[in-house]
C-alpha positions, 0 to 999 in steps of 0.5 A: 586355081587348084594349085594355088589353093592346095599350096597353103593347105600343104604348108599348113599340114607340114607345119605340125611336123616341126620336130625336125625344126625343134632340134636346136643347136646346142647353146654355148653355155651347155657346151661349156658346162659339158666341157667342164663336167668332162674335165672334172671326171677325167681329173678324178681319174688322172689326178697327179699324172703328167703335170710337167711340174718343175722345181724352183731351182731346176732348169730346162734345155730352153732355160739353159739355152737362154742363159748361154745366149745371154752369156754369149751376148755379154762376151761379144757386146763390145765386138759384135757389129750389131751391138757396136753400131746399133744397140750400143748406139741406141743405149748411148743416146738414151743414156745421154738424154736421161743423164742430161735430164737427171743432171738438170733436176735430180742428180749432181753433174760433173762440175756441180755437187747439186743439180742445175735446177734445185727444188725452188726452180723445179717447183716454180717451173712446174707451177708456171707450166701448169698455169700456162697449159691449164689454169691457176687451180692446176698450178696450185695443185702442182706447186702443192704436190711437188712441195709435198714430195720434198716434205716426204724426204723423197725429193731426189727419188721423185725427181729421178722418177720424173726425169725418166718419165719425161725422157721416155715420153719425149722419145715416145711422142717423137714417133708416136704422134707422126705414126698415129697421124699416118694411121689416122690418114691411111686405112692400110697403115691402120690395119698394119699397126693395130695388131702390133698395138693390141699385142703391146698393150696386152703384155704386162709391164713385167714382160718388157724388162727381161728381153731389153736387159739382154740387149741394153743391159740393166740400168736407166737406158733399158728402163727408159727404152722399156717405158718408151715401148709401153707408153707409145701405143696409147698415143698412137691409137688415140692420135689415129682415132682423133684424126679419123674423128674429124668430120669428112665434110670439114676436110672436103670443104677445106679441099674445095677451097684449094687446100693441099693435103698438107695444108688440110692436115696442118690447118684442119685435121690437127687443130680440130683433133688437138684435144683428143691428141693431148688426151693421148699424151696424158695416157702415155704419161700415165703409162710411162709413170707406171712402167718407170716404177716397175723398171726399178727391178732392172735398176732404174733409179727413183721411187720405184726402187724405194718401193721394191726394196721396202716390199722385199724387206716387208717394210710397209711404212717406207713402201707406203710413203714412197707409194704415196709419193708416186700417187701424188706425182701421178695425180699432178701429171694427170691433172696438168695434162687433162687441164691442157686438153680442155683449156681452150673450151674452158676459156671460151666458157669464161666469156672473155673474163681474164682473157685480156690479162692472160698474156701479160700475166703469163709473161710476168709468171715466166719472169718469176719462174726464171728468177726462181730457177736462177736462185736455185742454180746459184744458192744452196738454200734454194737448191736443196730442199729444206728440212729432213723429210719430217712429213715422210717420217711421220707418214711411214711411222703412222703406216707402221703403227696402223699395220701393227694395230691391224695385225694385232686386232684384225688378224682374225678377220683378215686371216679368216677372209684370206683362208676362206677364199684361199681354201674354198676357191683358189686352192681347189681351182689351182689343184684342178689346173696344176694336178690335171695332166697337161694335155687334158688342161690344154684340150679343155682350154682349146675347147673353151677357146673354140666354143667361146671365141670361135675357130680362130680363137681356138687355133690361137689357144692351141698355139699358145698351149703348145708354146706354154708347154715348150717354155718348161713352166707349165705348172707355174703358168697354171698357178698364175692362170688359177690366180688370174681367173679367180681374181677375174671372177671377183672383179666381174662380180664386183663390177656387175654390182657397182656397174649396174648401180652406176648405169641405172643412177646418174647420181651414183655415177657422178659420185663414184666415177671420180674415185674410179678415175683416180684409182686408174691413175695409180701405178700397179706397185702402189696397190700392193702396199696396203694389202701387204699390211692387211694380209702379209706376203702371200699370193692372196695379197696379190689377188686382192690387189689385182681385184682392186686394180682391175675393178675400176675399168670393168665397172666403167665399161659395165656402167656404160653398157647398162646406160646405153640400153635404149630407154624405150626398151626399159620403158616397155619392160617396165610397162609390161610389169617387170620389177627392178630385179627382172629389169636388170637380169632379163633386159639390161644385162642381156642387152649389155652382154657385149659390154660384159664380155669386153669388161671381162677382157680388160679385167683379165689383162689388168689382173694378169698384169697385177698378179705377176707384179705380186711375185714381189710379195709372195705370189710365186709362179711366173711373177717370182720366176721373172723377179728371180731371173733379174736377181740371180744370174743362173735363173736369167733364162728361166725368167726370160721363159717366164716372161714369154709364158706371161705373154702367151697367157695374155695373148690367149686371154685377149684373143678368146675374150675379144672374139667372144665380145664380137660374137656377143655384140653381133 
């Protein structure tokens, strides 16, 4: 008994000696602050030393080696067996497919001065397909949208873009859907495929272009292959998710009734996951359209080429008109595929109304579409879009007039905003990154990666830093890094404000979310045009466009994170006397820190993609290096190295923020 009585007394006596327990581990925010403070001190001492700067026309040994490889491949392209029997054959097949679709709807063929199907037939087929897979409202939208493309005077350019998009999506889905099904059925395949998909979706669109031109030359084939690679991951990932989301009990019930694995797949898994798979097709089409427009940099025909030429000549009116056409085409394709994914559910809600008449009406619609296609094949008036694109001329003229008015009347305001952010935030941060010794910045990045993401993220960062030094473009990479981080900070500030507002109010969410969905449909090129009019050709233009481009995804993630905070927790905090500000800052945001970190991850990737595209409007750095590599043969190797540097930045950002998100959610 004495021992039993003494034990609690001894424990109680030892509890006050808690100083040993009160020594807590230093928190991550303190470590981050210490790293940044040490960086600032060393920057003040070592500024301007060992910065690894490189002039725009200078090349490193790596760049020259890339140039030599490019020259060697060009010289041996018609004799090397690898090209003769592999790369050239792939290019020939893709080229044949693209040429066939172009001759069908956009380009004259060898024996005809016009495409096989003219504008009237294309509009009729688009309306019919939209009605067949969706509903009559979507069909009207498709007809109106395609007609508007012609009224803008950009019918052939729009059809070229559509031809490349459809060709790329067709090829992508041929292997993406089966691979997605396989990944959905097999855990091992899913584990193998996922890192590759993460890597492919991390890379900005620019990066795909340079390596592919090395093997497939500049032109429609390279553009289509790049688009296939970029558009496939969403379909693979979403298809795998759809298969895995089918309840196991349903599959077990089918197997207990004697269904084989193939029957279970064809009769149960695929039918039950059809809606989600169609959503994957939708995402692939949107990705393909975004990539096709950017592929104009490697001579892909279509609206993207019009936008690129207009941006390079600072012709805002033409760029705006072509950008508007891209948006219209994107909206039509998005609405059609979205309606296709929910058609059966909508039909069930209609309680049988019109369902009896649907098949006869579809038959009659098919006849009308065939007649319109025949007329457009036979008669010039139905093949060539009538008029001279007066609407497009009016749109371009209005855009130019608005640009001139803005520059004359708002230049004081826009210049003040640009100069304030540039001089107050961007220039100091860029100077910190580019004027610090390379090894100091590398050490800071590795330390931050380790603190925020853990040991593996630190190792990944160390590898990426070493390879960035090896590219010979350290200074340009740091300039791009500065623009990316500044834009991401602005994205997160905007995302937190609007995301919390949406997460706390269902009405606000219903009002704002459609706008965010529409913003995510637009390809990156389109965002540059209005800000080029406002701020001119500067790196600030690219940063603002990147903020607007990346904000929707960050806002939606944060809104969902705030909304998912348990209502009981919010009610308990309210009952304890928390006001609105305390509720947001002490309860909802801390409990949604996983969503905040994920939003930072996605914001960084989207911003990096857009900042690089901004090389077309004066952003400089890696984006300019890539563009210059396409246009100047002697800089091809430097452009290829710049693409590699962009990949390394993207991988580093992605690994650190994803690891931080996992730690925040743990």
